[in-house]
C-alpha positions as CSV (number, residue, x, y, z in Angstrom):
1,M,16.4,206.5,-43.3
2,N,19.1,204.0,-44.1
3,N,18.3,200.4,-44.8
4,K,19.8,199.1,-41.6
5,R,17.7,201.4,-39.4
6,Q,14.6,200.4,-41.4
7,E,15.3,196.8,-40.9
8,V,15.8,197.3,-37.1
9,L,12.5,199.2,-36.9
10,K,10.7,196.5,-38.8
11,N,12.1,193.8,-36.6
12,A,11.1,195.7,-33.5
13,H,7.6,196.2,-34.8
14,L,7.2,192.5,-35.7
15,S,8.6,191.4,-32.3
16,H,6.2,193.7,-30.5
17,R,3.2,192.4,-32.4
18,E,4.3,188.8,-31.7
19,S,4.7,189.6,-28.0
20,M,1.2,191.1,-27.9
21,R,-0.2,188.1,-29.7
22,R,1.4,185.6,-27.3
23,S,0.2,187.7,-24.3
24,L,-3.3,187.8,-25.6
25,N,-3.4,184.1,-26.2
26,V,-2.2,183.4,-22.6
27,R,-4.9,185.7,-21.3
28,L,-7.5,184.0,-23.5
29,E,-6.5,180.6,-22.3
30,A,-6.7,181.6,-18.7
31,A,-10.1,183.3,-19.2
32,R,-11.5,180.1,-20.9
33,A,-10.0,177.9,-18.2
34,N,-11.8,180.0,-15.5
35,G,-15.0,180.0,-17.5
36,N,-15.0,183.8,-17.7
37,D,-17.1,184.2,-20.9
38,K,-17.3,188.0,-20.6
39,L,-13.6,188.3,-20.5
40,V,-13.2,185.8,-23.4
41,K,-15.5,188.0,-25.5
42,Q,-13.5,191.2,-24.5
43,L,-10.2,189.6,-25.4
44,E,-11.5,188.2,-28.7
45,A,-12.7,191.8,-29.5
46,E,-9.3,193.1,-28.6
47,A,-7.6,190.5,-30.9
48,Q,-9.9,191.5,-33.7
49,Y,-9.3,195.2,-33.1
50,L,-5.5,194.7,-33.1
51,H,-5.7,192.3,-36.2
52,L,-4.0,189.6,-34.2
């Protein structure tokens, strides 16, 4: 694979992970605001599993 393609793929991967992290944080904030402790625990487990 040429360097340009590798760079594009790396950037796509990083962008995707950042998007997942932001989405998870929004979901966590909403769960905490609603006092949904069960969902908070599930989302924290998801974050740990995804290494976010």
